[in-house]
C-alpha positions in Angstrom: 1.1 14.7 34.7 -1.9 16.4 33.1 -2.6 15.8 29.4 -2.0 19.5 28.4 1.3 19.5 30.3 2.4 16.5 28.3 1.6 18.3 25.1 3.7 21.3 26.0 6.6 19.2 27.2 6.8 17.5 23.8 6.3 20.8 21.9 9.3 22.1 23.9 11.3 19.1 22.9 10.6 20.1 19.3 11.4 23.7 19.9 14.9 22.8 21.2 15.7 21.5 17.8 14.7 24.7 15.9 15.1 27.5 18.4 18.7 28.2 17.5 17.6 29.1 14.0 15.6 32.0 15.5 18.0 33.4 18.0 17.2 36.9 16.7 14.0 36.8 18.6 13.9 38.0 22.2 16.2 36.2 24.6 13.6 35.9 27.5 11.6 33.4 25.5 8.9 35.9 24.6 8.5 37.4 21.2 7.6 41.0 20.5 4.4 41.8 18.6 6.5 42.5 15.5 8.3 39.1 15.9 5.0 37.3 16.4 3.6 38.9 13.2 6.7 38.0 11.2 6.8 34.4 12.4 3.1 34.0 11.8 3.5 35.5 8.3 6.1 32.9 7.5 4.0 30.1 9.0 1.1 31.0 6.7 3.3 31.5 3.7 4.9 28.0 4.1 1.4 26.6 4.6 0.2 28.2 1.4 3.2 26.8 -0.5 2.4 23.3 0.9 5.7 23.2 2.8 4.1 21.9 6.0 7.4 20.9 7.6 8.7 24.5 7.6 5.2 25.9 8.5 5.0 23.6 11.5 8.3 24.8 12.8 7.1 28.4 12.8 4.0 27.3 14.7 6.1 25.6 17.3 7.8 28.9 18.0 4.5 30.7 18.2 3.1 28.0 20.6 6.1 28.3 22.8 5.5 32.0 23.1 1.7 31.5 23.6 0.8 27.9 24.3 -2.8 28.6 25.3 -3.8 30.3 22.1 -6.7 28.3 20.6 -6.2 29.7 17.1 -2.5 28.8 17.0 -3.1 25.3 18.3 -5.9 24.9 15.7 -3.9 26.1 12.7 -0.8 24.1 13.8 -3.1 21.1 14.0 -4.3 21.7 10.4 -0.7 21.9 9.2 0.2 18.6 11.0 -3.0 16.9 9.7 -2.4 18.0 6.1 1.4 17.4 6.2 1.6 14.1 8.1 1.1 10.6 6.8 -0.1 9.8 10.3 -3.0 12.1 10.7 -3.5 11.2 14.4 -0.4 13.3 15.3 -2.7 16.3 15.1 -5.1 15.2 17.8 -3.3 16.8 20.8 -3.2 20.2 19.1 -6.9 20.0 18.2 -7.7 18.9 21.7 -5.8 22.0 23.0 -7.6 24.2 20.6 -10.9 22.8 21.9 -9.9 23.5 25.5 -8.6 27.0 25.1 -11.5 28.1 22.8 -14.0 27.1 25.4 -15.3 24.1 23.5 -14.3 25.2 20.0 -17.2 27.6 19.7 -15.0 30.2 17.9 -13.3 27.8 15.5 -15.8 26.8 12.9 -14.1 23.7 11.5 -12.4 22.4 14.7 -14.7 19.5 15.4 -14.5 18.5 11.7 -10.7 18.2 11.8 -10.8 16.5 15.3 -13.3 14.0 13.9 -11.1 13.3 10.9 -8.0 12.8 13.1 -9.8 10.4 15.4 -11.3 8.6 12.4 -7.8 8.0 11.0 -6.7 6.8 14.5 -9.5 4.3 14.4 -10.9 5.8 17.6 -14.4 5.6 16.2 -16.3 6.5 19.4 -14.4 9.9 19.7 -14.6 10.5 15.9 -18.4 10.1 16.0 -18.7 12.3 19.0 -16.6 15.0 17.3 -18.5 14.7 14.0 -21.8 15.0 15.8 -20.6 18.1 17.7 -19.7 19.6 14.3 -23.1 18.8 12.9 -24.8 20.2 16.0 -23.3 23.6 15.0 -24.4 23.2 11.4 -27.5 25.4 11.5 -25.9 28.1 13.7 -22.7 28.3 11.5 -24.7 27.9 8.2 -22.6 24.9 7.2 -23.3 23.9 3.5 -25.5 20.9 3.0 -22.8 19.2 1.0 -20.4 19.3 4.0 -23.2 18.0 6.3 -23.7 15.1 3.9 -20.0 14.4 3.8 -19.8 14.3 7.6 -22.8 12.0 7.8 -21.0 9.6 5.5 -18.0 9.7 7.8 -20.2 8.9 10.7 -21.6 5.9 8.8 -18.0 4.8 8.1 -17.2 5.1 11.8 -20.3 3.0 12.7 -19.1 0.3 10.4 -15.6 0.7 11.8 -17.0 0.2 15.4 -18.6 -3.0 14.2 -15.4 -4.3 12.7 -13.4 -3.3 15.9 -15.9 -5.2 18.1 -15.6 -8.2 15.8 -11.8 -8.1 15.8 -11.1 -7.1 19.4 -8.5 -9.8 19.9 -6.5 -8.7 16.9 -6.5 -5.1 18.0 -5.8 -5.8 21.7 -3.1 -8.4 21.2 -0.5 -7.0 18.9 3.2 -7.9 18.7 5.3 -5.0 17.5 8.7 -6.1 18.7 10.3 -5.7 15.3 10.4 -2.5 13.1 8.9 -4.1 10.0 6.8 -6.9 11.4 3.4 -6.6 13.1 1.5 -9.6 14.3 -2.3 -9.3 15.1 -3.5 -12.3 17.1 -7.0 -13.1 15.9 -7.9 -16.1 17.9 -5.7 -17.7 20.6 -2.3 -18.3 18.9 -3.6 -17.6 15.4 -2.3 -14.4 13.9 -2.3 -12.2 10.8 1.1 -10.8 10.1 1.9 -7.6 8.2 5.5 -7.4 6.9 6.7 -4.1 5.7 9.1 -4.9 2.8 11.6 -2.5 4.5 13.9 0.2 3.5 15.4 -1.6 0.4 11.9 -1.5 -1.3 10.1 1.3 0.6 11.2 4.8 1.2 10.0 8.1 2.8 8.0 8.6 -0.4 5.4 6.3 -2.0 5.7 2.7 -3.2 2.7 0.9 -4.7 1.5 -1.2 -7.6 3.2 -4.5 -6.7 3.4 -7.3 -9.4 4.9 -10.7 -8.5 6.9 -12.5 -11.2 8.7 -15.8 -11.8 7.3 -17.9 -8.9 7.2 -14.8 -6.7 10.9 -14.4 -6.8 10.8 -10.9 -8.4 8.7 -7.9 -7.5 7.9 -5.2 -10.0 6.6 -2.0 -8.4 6.2 1.7 -8.7 8.2 4.2 -6.6 8.2 8.0 -6.3 11.5 8.2 -4.3 14.5 10.3 -4.8 16.8 9.2 -7.7 14.0 9.0 -10.3 15.0 9.1 -14.0 14.2 12.8 -14.5 15.2 13.8 -10.9 12.2 16.3 -10.8 9.5 16.5 -8.3 5.8 16.5 -9.2 3.6 19.3 -7.8 2.6 17.2 -4.7 6.2 17.1 -3.4 7.1 13.6 -4.5 9.2 12.6 -7.5 7.8 11.4 -10.8 6.9 7.7 -10.9 9.5 5.2 -11.9 9.2 1.4 -12.2 11.7 -0.7 -10.2 12.5 -4.4 -10.0 13.4 -6.2 -6.7 14.9 -9.7 -6.5 14.2 -12.0 -3.6 17.3 -13.1 -1.7 16.6 -15.6 1.0 13.3 -14.5 2.6 13.6 -10.7 1.8 13.5 -8.6 -1.3 16.7 -6.7 -2.1 18.8 -6.0 -5.1 16.4 -3.2 -6.1 17.1 -1.8 -9.6 15.6 0.9 -11.7 13.9 -0.8 -14.6 16.4 1.0 -17.0 19.1 -1.1 -15.4 17.4 -4.4 -16.1 18.7 -5.8 -19.5 15.5 -7.8 -20.2 13.4 -4.6 -20.4 15.9 -2.3 -22.2 14.4 -2.7 -25.7 10.8 -2.4 -24.4 9.7 -0.6 -21.3 12.0 2.3 -20.0 11.5 5.0 -17.4 11.5 8.6 -18.6 11.4 11.9 -16.8 7.6 11.6 -16.8 5.3 9.1 -15.0 5.8 5.4 -15.6 3.9 3.1 -13.3 3.1 -0.6 -13.0 -0.6 -1.7 -13.6 -1.0 -5.5 -13.8 0.1 -8.7 -15.4 -1.7 -11.7 -16.8 -1.7 -15.1 -15.1 1.0 -16.5 -17.4 3.2 -13.5 -16.8 3.9 -12.9 -20.5 1.7 -9.8 -20.7 2.3 -6.6 -18.7 0.2 -3.5 -18.5 1.8 -0.3 -17.4 1.1 3.4 -17.4 3.2 5.7 -19.6 2.5 8.8 -21.8 -0.9 9.5 -20.2 -2.4 6.1 -21.1 -2.1 2.4 -20.4 0.1 0.4 -22.7 1.1 -3.3 -22.9 4.2 -5.3 -23.6 4.4 -9.1 -24.3 7.1 -11.6 -23.6 8.2 -13.4 -26.8 11.3 -15.7 -27.0 12.5 -14.6 -23.6 12.4 -10.9 -24.6 9.8 -8.2 -24.0 8.4 -6.5 -27.1 8.1 -2.7 -27.6 5.0 -1.1 -26.0 1.6 -0.9 -27.8 -1.3 1.3 -26.6 -4.2 -0.4 -24.9 -6.5 2.3 -23.6 -6.2 4.9 -26.3 -9.5 3.9 -27.9 -11.3 4.0 -24.5 -9.9 7.3 -23.2 -11.9 10.4 -23.8 -11.1 14.0 -22.8 -11.9 14.3 -19.1 -12.5 10.5 -18.8 -9.4 8.4 -18.6 -8.7 4.8 -17.9 -6.5 4.5 -14.8 -6.2 0.8 -14.3 -6.5 -2.4 -16.5 -6.7 -6.1 -15.6 -7.1 -9.0 -17.9 -9.2 -12.0 -16.8 -7.5 -15.4 -16.3 -8.9 -16.7 -19.6 -7.9 -13.4 -21.3 -11.4 -13.0 -22.8 -12.3 -9.9 -20.8 -10.8 -6.8 -19.4 -11.7 -5.0 -16.2 -10.9 -1.2 -16.5 -11.2 1.6 -14.0 -12.4 4.9 -15.3 -14.2 8.1 -14.2 -16.5 8.2 -17.2 -19.7 10.2 -17.3 -21.8 7.1 -16.9 -20.1 6.1 -13.6 -22.2 6.0 -10.4 -19.8 8.5 -9.0 -16.0 8.9 -9.1 -14.1 6.0 -10.6 -16.0 2.8 -11.4 -15.1 -0.7 -12.6 -15.9 -1.4 -16.2 -15.9 -4.7 -18.2 -14.8 -5.0 -21.9 -15.3 -8.3 -23.7 -13.0 -9.6 -26.5 -14.8 -9.8 -29.9 -14.4 -12.7 -32.3 -11.8 -10.8 -34.4 -9.6 -10.4 -31.4 -10.3 -6.7 -30.8 -11.9 -5.3 -27.7 -15.5 -4.2 -27.5 -17.1 -1.3 -25.8 -16.7 -0.5 -22.1 -19.7 -1.4 -20.0 -20.2 -0.4 -16.3 -20.1 -3.5 -14.1 -23.1 -2.3 -12.2 -24.1 -1.0 -8.8 -23.4 -4.3 -7.0 -19.6 -3.6 -7.4 -19.7 0.2 -7.9 -20.7 2.9 -5.6 -21.0 6.7 -5.6 -17.4 6.7 -4.3 -14.2 5.6 -6.0 -13.3 2.0 -6.9 -9.8 1.0 -7.9 -7.1 -1.7 -8.4 -9.0 -4.8 -9.4 -7.3 -8.2 -9.2 -8.4 -11.8 -10.1 -7.1 -14.5 -7.8 -8.9 -17.0 -10.0 -11.6 -16.8 -12.6 -14.5 -16.4 -10.2 -12.9 -14.2 -7.4 -12.3 -10.5 -7.8 -10.5 -8.3 -5.3 -10.7 -4.5 -5.6 -10.4 -1.4 -3.4 -13.3 0.9 -2.7 -14.1 4.0 -0.7 -17.7 2.9 -0.7 -19.6 -0.2 0.4 -18.7 -0.9 4.0 -15.4 1.0 4.0 -14.2 2.2 7.4 -12.4 5.1 5.8 -10.4 5.7 2.6 -9.9 2.7 0.3 -10.6 -0.7 1.8 -10.0 -4.0 0.1 -13.1 -6.0 -0.8 -13.7 -9.4 -2.4 -16.6 -10.5 -4.7 -17.5 -13.8 -6.2 -18.9 -14.6 -9.7 -22.0 -16.8 -9.0 -24.9 -17.7 -11.3 -23.9 -15.1 -13.8 -23.5 -12.2 -11.5 -21.1 -10.7 -8.9 -21.9 -11.2 -5.2 -22.1 -8.4 -2.7 -18.5 -7.3 -1.9 -17.2 -8.3 1.4 -14.8 -6.2 3.4 -11.5 -8.1 4.3 -11.8 -6.6 7.8 -9.4 -5.3 10.4 -6.4 -5.6 10.6 -6.0 -5.8 6.8 -8.1 -2.7 6.3 -7.8 0.6 8.3 -9.2 4.1 8.2 -6.3 4.9 5.7 -6.0 3.6 2.2 -5.4 -0.1 1.2 -4.9 -0.7 -2.5 -3.3 -3.0 -5.1 -4.2 -6.3 -3.2 -2.8 -9.4 -5.0 -2.2 -13.0 -3.9 1.0 -15.0 -4.5 1.0 -17.9 -7.0 1.0 -20.5 -4.3 -1.7 -18.7 -2.4 0.4 -18.6 0.8 0.7 -14.8 1.1 -0.8 -11.6 -0.2 0.8 -8.3 -1.1 -0.7 -4.8 -1.1 0.1 -1.1 -0.7 -1.1 1.0 2.2 -0.4 4.4 3.8 -1.4 3.0 7.2 0.7 4.1 10.2 3.3 1.4 10.0 5.0 2.9 6.9 8.4 4.5 6.2 6.8 7.4 4.4 3.4 7.5 2.6 2.4 4.4 0.7 4.5 1.3 1.5 4.3 -2.3 0.1 3.4 -5.0 2.7 3.2 -8.8 2.7 0.2 -10.3 4.5 0.5 -13.8 5.9 -1.4 -16.0 8.4 0.1 -18.3 10.9 0.0 -20.1 14.3 2.4 -19.7 17.2 3.0 -22.9 19.1 4.1 -20.8 22.0 3.6 -17.2 22.7 6.1 -15.2 24.6 4.9 -15.3 28.3 6.0 -11.7 28.8 3.9 -10.7 25.8 0.9 -12.6 27.2 1.3 -10.9 30.5 1.3 -7.5 28.8 -1.9 -8.4 27.0 -3.5 -9.6 30.2 -2.4 -6.4 32.0 -3.8 -4.3 29.2 -7.2 -6.1 29.3 -7.4 -5.5 33.1 -6.6 -1.8 32.8 -8.9 -1.0 29.9 -11.4 1.6 31.0 -15.0 1.7 29.9 -15.5 4.3 27.1 -18.0 7.2 27.8 -21.4 6.5 26.3 -22.8 9.9 25.5 -21.6 12.7 23.3 -21.5 15.1 26.3 -19.3 12.6 28.3 -16.9 12.1 25.4 -16.5 15.8 24.5 -16.3 16.8 28.1 -13.8 14.2 29.1 -11.5 13.8 26.1 -8.5 14.9 28.2 -9.2 12.6 31.0 -10.4 9.4 29.3 -8.3 9.2 26.1 -5.2 8.0 27.9 -4.0 6.1 24.9 -3.8 9.3 22.9 -1.3 11.1 25.1 1.2 12.5 22.6 4.5 10.9 22.2 7.6 12.7 20.9 6.9 11.1 17.5 3.3 12.3 17.5 4.5 15.9 17.4 7.4 15.4 15.1 7.5 17.1 11.7 6.8 14.9 8.7 10.4 14.9 7.4 11.7 14.0 10.8 9.3 11.1 11.1 11.4 8.8 9.1 14.9 10.1 9.5 16.0 8.0 12.4 14.4 4.6 11.8 15.9 1.9 13.9 17.3 -1.1 12.1 15.2 -4.2 12.3 16.4 -6.2 15.3 15.6 -9.6 13.8 14.3 -11.0 10.5 11.5 -13.5 10.7 10.8 -16.1 8.0 7.4 -15.2 6.6 4.9 -17.7 7.9 3.3 -18.4 4.6 -0.1 -19.6 5.3 -1.8 -16.6 4.4 -4.5 -14.3 3.7 -6.1 -17.2 2.1 -8.5 -16.5 -0.7 -11.9 -16.4 1.0 -14.3 -19.0 -0.3 -18.1 -19.3 -0.5 -20.2 -22.4 -0.8 -21.9 -22.5 -4.2 -25.2 -24.4 -4.7 -24.1 -25.2 -8.2 -20.8 -25.2 -10.0 -19.7 -21.6 -10.5 -19.5 -20.4 -14.0 -16.4 -18.4 -14.8 -16.3 -15.1 -16.6 -14.4 -16.7 -19.5 -16.7 -19.6 -20.4 -17.3 -18.4 -23.9 -20.2 -16.1 -23.1 -20.0 -12.3 -22.7 -19.9 -11.4 -19.0 -23.4 -10.5 -17.7 -23.1 -6.8 -16.9 -25.8 -5.0 -15.0 -27.5 -2.2 -16.9 -26.1 1.1 -16.0 -28.5 3.3 -14.2 -28.5 7.1 -14.8 -25.5 8.6 -13.0 -26.4 9.7 -9.5 -26.0 13.3 -8.6 -22.7 13.4 -6.6 -22.1 16.2 -4.2 -19.1 18.2 -5.6 -17.6 18.6 -2.2 -16.8 15.0 -1.3 -13.7 15.5 0.8 -12.8 18.8 2.4 -9.5 17.9 4.0 -7.5 15.7 1.7 -6.3 17.7 -1.2 -2.6 17.2 -0.9 -2.2 13.7 -2.4 -4.1 13.8 -5.7 -2.1 12.4 -8.6 -2.9 13.1 -12.2 -3.2 9.9 -14.1 -1.1 8.0 -11.5 -1.8 4.5 -10.5 -1.9 5.7 -6.9 -5.6 6.4 -6.4 -6.2 10.1 -5.9 -7.7 11.1 -2.6 -11.2 12.5 -2.7 -11.0 16.2 -3.4 -13.3 19.1 -3.5 -14.4 20.5 -6.8 -13.8 24.2 -6.4 -15.5 27.2 -7.9 -13.1 28.9 -10.3 -11.5 31.8 -8.5 -12.1 35.1 -10.2 -10.8 38.4 -9.0 -13.1 41.4 -8.9 -11.5 44.5 -10.3 -12.9 47.9 -11.2 -13.0 46.9 -14.8 -16.1 44.8 -14.0 -18.2 47.9 -13.2 -16.3 50.9 -14.5 -13.8 52.2 -17.0 -10.9 53.1 -14.7 -8.6 55.0 -17.1 -8.3 55.6 -20.8 -4.7 54.8 -21.4 -3.2 51.3 -20.7 -5.7 50.6 -18.0 -6.3 47.0 -18.8 -3.9 44.8 -20.7 -3.0 41.2 -20.6 0.4 39.7 -21.0 -0.3 36.2 -22.3 2.5 33.7 -22.2 1.0 31.6 -25.0 4.5 31.0 -26.3 5.6 29.5 -23.0 5.1 25.7 -23.3 5.0 24.2 -19.9 5.8 20.5 -19.8 2.9 18.2 -18.8 2.4 18.7 -15.0 5.4 21.0 -14.8 5.2 24.0 -12.5 8.8 25.0 -12.8 9.7 28.5 -14.2 12.1 27.9 -17.1 14.3 30.7 -18.5 11.8 31.7 -21.2 9.1 32.1 -18.5 11.4 34.1 -16.3 12.2 36.4 -19.2 8.5 37.1 -19.8 8.1 37.7 -16.0 11.0 40.1 -16.2 9.0 42.1 -18.8 6.1 42.2 -16.3 8.5 43.4 -13.6 9.8 46.2 -15.9 6.3 47.3 -16.7 5.4 47.5 -13.0 8.5 49.4 -12.1 8.0 51.9 -14.9 4.5 52.8 -13.7 3.9 52.7 -9.9 0.2 53.0 -10.5 0.0 49.7 -12.3 -1.2 46.6 -10.5 -1.1 43.0 -11.6 -2.8 39.7 -11.2 -1.0 36.5 -12.0 -3.3 33.8 -13.3 -2.3 30.1 -13.6 -3.9 27.7 -16.0 -3.7 24.0 -16.9 -4.8 21.6 -19.6 -7.7 19.1 -19.0 -5.6 16.0 -18.6 -6.2 14.4 -15.2 -8.6 15.2 -12.4 -10.1 18.7 -12.1 -8.6 19.1 -8.6 -5.1 18.0 -9.7 -5.3 20.6 -12.5 -6.5 23.2 -10.0 -3.4 22.4 -7.9 -0.9 22.6 -10.7 -2.3 25.9 -12.0 -2.1 27.3 -8.4 1.6 26.4 -8.2 2.3 27.9 -11.5 0.7 31.2 -10.5 2.3 31.1 -7.0 5.8 30.6 -8.4 5.3 33.5 -10.8 3.9 35.7 -8.0 6.9 34.9 -5.7 9.3 35.5 -8.6 7.9 39.0 -9.3 7.8 39.7 -5.5 11.5 38.8 -5.2 12.3 41.4 -7.9 11.2 44.2 -5.6 7.6 44.8 -6.5 5.4 45.7 -3.5 3.1 42.9 -2.3 0.1 45.2 -2.2 0.5 45.7 -6.0 0.3 42.0 -6.7 -2.3 39.3 -6.6 -2.5 35.8 -7.9 -5.3 33.4 -8.7 -5.7 30.1 -10.6 -8.3 28.7 -12.9 -7.3 25.0 -13.4 -8.6 23.7 -16.7 -11.7 26.0 -16.8 -10.4 28.7 -19.2 -8.7 27.1 -22.2 -7.6 29.2 -25.0 -7.2 26.2 -27.4 -8.7 22.8 -27.9 -7.8 20.2 -25.3 -8.4 17.5 -27.9 -4.9 17.9 -29.3 -1.4 18.0 -27.8 -0.7 21.3 -29.5 -3.9 22.8 -27.9 -3.1 21.3 -24.5 0.3 22.9 -24.6 -1.2 26.3 -25.2 -3.5 25.8 -22.2 -0.6 25.1 -19.9 0.2 28.7 -19.3 0.5 31.8 -17.1 -1.2 35.1 -17.7 -0.4 38.5 -16.2 -3.3 40.9 -16.1 -2.7 44.6 -15.4 -4.9 47.3 -14.2 -4.3 50.9 -13.4 -4.7 52.0 -9.7 -3.1 54.2 -7.1 -3.5 51.7 -4.3 -4.9 48.2 -3.5 -5.6 46.3 -0.3 -7.5 43.2 0.8 -9.3 43.5 4.2 -9.9 40.1 5.7 -12.9 39.1 7.9 -13.4 36.3 10.4 -16.2 33.8 10.1 -19.5 35.7 9.9 -17.7 39.0 10.9 -19.4 42.1 9.6 -16.8 44.8 10.6 -13.0 44.9 10.3 -11.1 44.5 13.5 -7.5 44.4 14.8 -4.9 44.3 12.0 -7.6 44.3 9.3 -9.0 47.6 10.7 -5.5 48.9 10.7 -5.2 48.0 7.0 -8.2 50.3 6.2 -6.7 53.1 8.2 -3.4 52.7 6.5 -5.1 53.2 3.2 -6.5 56.5 4.2 -3.3 58.6 3.7 -2.9 57.0 0.2 -6.5 57.9 -0.6 -6.1 61.5 0.7 -3.1 62.0 -1.6 -5.5 61.5 -4.6 -8.8 63.3 -3.7 -10.0 63.0 -7.3 -9.5 59.3 -7.5 -12.4 56.8 -7.1 -12.4 54.2 -4.3 -13.8 50.8 -5.4 -15.0 48.4 -2.7 -16.1 44.9 -3.4 -17.5 42.5 -0.7 -17.0 38.8 -0.6 -17.8 35.8 1.7 -17.1 32.1 2.0 -19.9 29.6 0.9 -21.3 29.0 4.4 -24.9 30.1 4.7 -27.5 30.8 2.0 -26.7 32.8 -1.1 -29.1 35.5 0.0 -27.5 35.8 3.4 -24.0 35.9 1.9 -25.0 38.6 -0.5 -26.1 40.7 2.5 -23.0 39.8 4.5 -20.8 41.0 1.7 -22.8 44.3 1.6 -22.4 44.8 5.3 -18.7 44.3 5.1 -18.4 46.9 2.3 -20.5 49.4 4.2 -18.4 48.8 7.4 -15.2 49.7 5.5 -17.0 52.6 3.8 -18.0 53.9 7.3 -14.4 53.8 8.5 -13.3 55.8 5.5 -15.9 58.5 5.8 -15.4 58.8 9.6 -11.8 59.7 8.8 -12.8 62.5 6.5 -12.6 61.0 3.1 -14.8 62.6 0.4 -13.7 60.6 -2.6 -16.3 59.0 -4.9 -16.9 55.4 -3.7 -18.2 52.6 -6.0 -19.4 49.5 -4.4 -20.1 45.9 -5.5 -21.4 42.9 -3.4 -20.5 39.5 -4.7 -21.4 37.3 -1.8 -19.9 33.8 -2.3 -19.7 34.0 -6.1 -16.1 35.2 -6.6 -13.7 33.3 -4.4 -10.0 34.2 -4.7 -9.0 30.7 -3.6 -10.4 27.2 -3.1 -13.2 26.9 -0.5 -12.2 23.3 0.2 -9.9 24.0 3.1 -10.2 26.3 6.2 -6.9 28.1 5.6 -7.8 29.1 2.0 -11.5 29.5 2.7 -10.8 32.3 5.2 -9.1 34.3 2.5 -12.3 34.6 0.7 -14.0 36.5 3.5 -12.8 39.9 2.4 -13.3 43.4 1.0 -11.1 44.4 -1.9 -10.2 48.1 -1.9 -8.9 49.6 -5.0 -8.1 53.3 -5.6 -8.0 54.3 -9.2 
């Protein structure tokens, strides 16, 4: 069976599950043009809301109707990529898009996404080929230098990944996956590294991370974002607010999982609230715990078998826009390692050292230097002893996302970090690596493909099988005999993806929607006793006795060089998992230009009376990170609805804002959701869609100081801006298109009767582009688009006064970090006033 036929067979399997919900569409299996338009509208709307599950179901219907449509396969692939924990599920759809678009030449970001998907799948050869194809189009498609730099970094990661794959072929070729939660990677003969997923009692379809082992490794303290959290509310990324849980070991497994509020020992100290509470770290003697609560890291101590009330740790280190996100105390408790995104970092989050002063207080934060830190993020440090530091990093020799590294303190300085290699590290994220007290196993969190949901907690052990199952051995031998040689050149890889990538034929699971991915997990057939001879702590020979970081002297810290210029667009495709101040490391996200809507008020005075007014909800106090519309907010929005209904020539823009706590991208996201929810609320009240628009500013336009809680509360707001007009429309353009076509041309023509009703009104046209290409070219492109719309209007007999503005790339409505939002910035805004 051909590769593409397999794809369609599995898509049809999915369709069977959802088709009954759409029985109103034509019975012959084909949709009318009106139906296609409606289903596609829903698909885009769900995608914009971040509901990738529902969006993908709409795309399944569209693909059934038109399976060889390159654009539909491409956009369905983006939805699957953005919405799935296993990014490789999107590969078949991108491959289809490549085939049906005659090599992807009409889809500007196709090879970017295909490269990312192969990268996550650890298919580094195909990833490099896809990335190089994308770069080959860079000059023709005027791809920004920042994106080129990003892709070049991905290629470098893939090259490192290929090296690790070659060095660990046995482990990757000989894998025992007979049990749901246990995977053995045979590294050399009968030696193996075993990954044990802690299972459904600890892990869930959401995220679990931040493991801390207590009381001889019999208790596990961890953070979860699963259903049943203390507040019962979801954060803007679709997961519940963080809560801390305690699991007790029974036999060889962890069970008896309790919310920390149910554990008597902690009830007078640390308690979960409706906001974020997360585990951070513990000291070696287990009588000091660091945790995240109330936008900072605090600590509790164990005294007389009871935990004390919390005291703040990082308040003196935090500064607006620069927050400490992790803390670790050294074995001798004379130094702290902190993680922060301060302005003196080499880029992103860095590791910092703080030494204890003679009076018992902590000194100043000092960057630990470029041996440990990179221009990417570092996170989750852990001391296994006083000279061995584990941490996660997206830099160094990472093969993608966060990898776990180890460094040794020798001769007063830290050694070059060493990657713990495959199979411990993957192209996904590996964080929170710690070692058990007896050194026989390690624990970490990862969002690798063997999870129940997003991040899961795993045990890592090492062992030796006296006898390997002969059937399993035969399977390995058969696999080695059947392995085909990979194509060597870019042309061969791109031309023969369908033929050579047999291992990537989609399974039913590969095309499953995210929420269905974990709904029917098989019970574990058998429980194995952990072979506890683990992930031993790597050692290095020292030429002289190693000095520890707690031998009375302050730790030698490399002088911090001037901060390197970091490209603001560090990760185009991973915006959906960023967490404000969470201990789960935020994924790299693009810093976006603040969207700003062009209205006639920028160049003209549209009308004398009530033409420009702002309804400012400064008295609406959103909770921190909340995007929910409470009753007071709805009442204010009802006022806006009444105003719009009273005057049909009034148009409105809803603008979302946030305070400055957390990352810039997370704040952009939360402001977007606030604006979008208000927009949908007004829309549902019967206001026409063409009279509404929404945008979001993140933390960029405060109306009060972010230095105080009172000021931050005022900045968490929604504004509704009104302007007078008789009509408004947004005409969208394809990549580098200069004239409106298809439905967008129809939009211009639909505006003509409205304009003719008002011969004395002025038509305002503003042109806009995405950021691809030079600023000069984009300025011209926006002018050409305006002139093309103007030409259509005049050819249809319009004599109204026309005012024009050409903004190029300078005023995006939405973030330029993703293809599906970037395309909305290629537009002409038409306003009749």
